[in-house]
C-alpha positions, 0 to 999 in steps of 0.5 A: 417878459422884458428878457423875451422882448430883448431876445426877440429884438436881438434876433430881429437885428441879427436876421436883418444883418444876415439879410443885408449880407445876403443881398450884398453878396448877391449884388456882387455875384451878379456884377461879376458876370458883366465884362467891363470894356477892355482898353484896346490899343489904338494902333491895333489891326483887325485880323482873322486867325486861320484854321491852321496852327503853326510852330511857335513863334509863327501865327497865321493872320489872314493869309500871312504867316507872321512871327511873334516878337520876343515877349509877345502877349496873347490875350483871350476873350476874358483878358487872360494871357494865354500861350501860343498853343492855346490859340483857337483855330479861328478867331477875330483878333486885334494885333499890334506889330512891333517896329520890326514887323513882328507881332507883339500883342494879340487880343482875341476879340469878343463880338461886342469889341469887334462891333465897337472897333468897326463902329469907331473906324467908320468915324 
């Protein structure tokens, strides 16, 4: 009788441990979908990529064709770096110009980031 009771206690503890691990795993998985706010450069300018792709290293922002600086970085909405050929045809972006006027960084903005930038610029 005592051994059955000890066995059932061990099984109960094992089940509680597995349940705790399951709850922790679900909590981590749900939190992974939330996108934290990116730190965007304060000296960036908001612009629109036009519908036309240009040969590397040129990009069309608004009605102007600009040149990418050497080592320029392009970030997608998930903050991953992408290459020039992966730029979408149309997107709202934040871009940073190098001292020579070339574009050194491009951030493809999410709607919440664009809202945050426009709200902060009104201040």
